[in-house]
N, C-alpha and C positions, 0 to 999 in steps of 0.2 A: 504494500500500500504506500503510495507516494506521501512524502512529508508535505503537509499543507501549512504554509505560513500565512499569517495575516499580512496585509500590505505594510503595516508599520514594522513588523518583524523583518520583512524583506528589505525595506528601506534602511533600517538600522544595520542589517547585514551588509548592504551595499556601502554605507558610509564607513563601516569598519574595514571593509576590503580596500576602499579608496585610501584611507588613512594608513592602515597598517601594511597592506601588501604593496601599494603603489606610492607610499610616502607623500601623499598629497596634502597641501596646506590650503587654507581658505584663499580663494581667488585663482586657484590653479585649475586648468582644464583637465577633465578626466579622460583617460583612454577608454572610451565607452565599449569598444569591441573587446578589449582585454578584460575590462571589468565584467562584461557579460560572460566571457569564457570562464573566468575565475568563479563567478557566482554559480554558473551552471555546474561546475565541477563539485560544488558543495551541496547543491540542492537537487531534489527530484521533481519539484513542482515547476512545470515548464512555463506557467503563467506568472510566476512569482516575480521574475525580473521586471517585466513591464509594470506590474502593479506596484512594485517597490519604487521604480523611477517616478511613476505618476504620484505616488504618495509624497516622495521627497520633493517633487516640484511644487505640489500644493502647499506643503509646509514651509517652503522657502529654504530647504536644505541644499537644493541645487537650483541653478538657473540654466536656461537653455537659450542658445543663439542659433538661429537657422543659418545654414551655409548652403553652398551649391551642392555639397555632397551630404555627409552625415551631420546631424545636429551636433553642436558642441555643448557639452554639459560642464558647468563650473561649480566646484564645491564652494558653498558659502560658509561663513563663520558658524551659523546655526547648524548646518550639516556636520561640520567638523566636530562640534560638541555633542552630537547625537550618536556617535559611534559607541 
């Protein structure tokens, strides 16, 4: 049976990966594909990544900037402290 995380748990896991695995500080852009890969290695719930990103955006833990390719996600001070 797959592990089912709440959106908040997923978002907190993402913030932890960003800070601890990728050594990101507030204001730094996250390597979203690498973050997704690391998150997927830890989880079995395939929808959890998107739900975690959405939760983090709504709470102001991340900001997003649209680009011509993939969106750029930036860690905020609030997100840094939610790990």
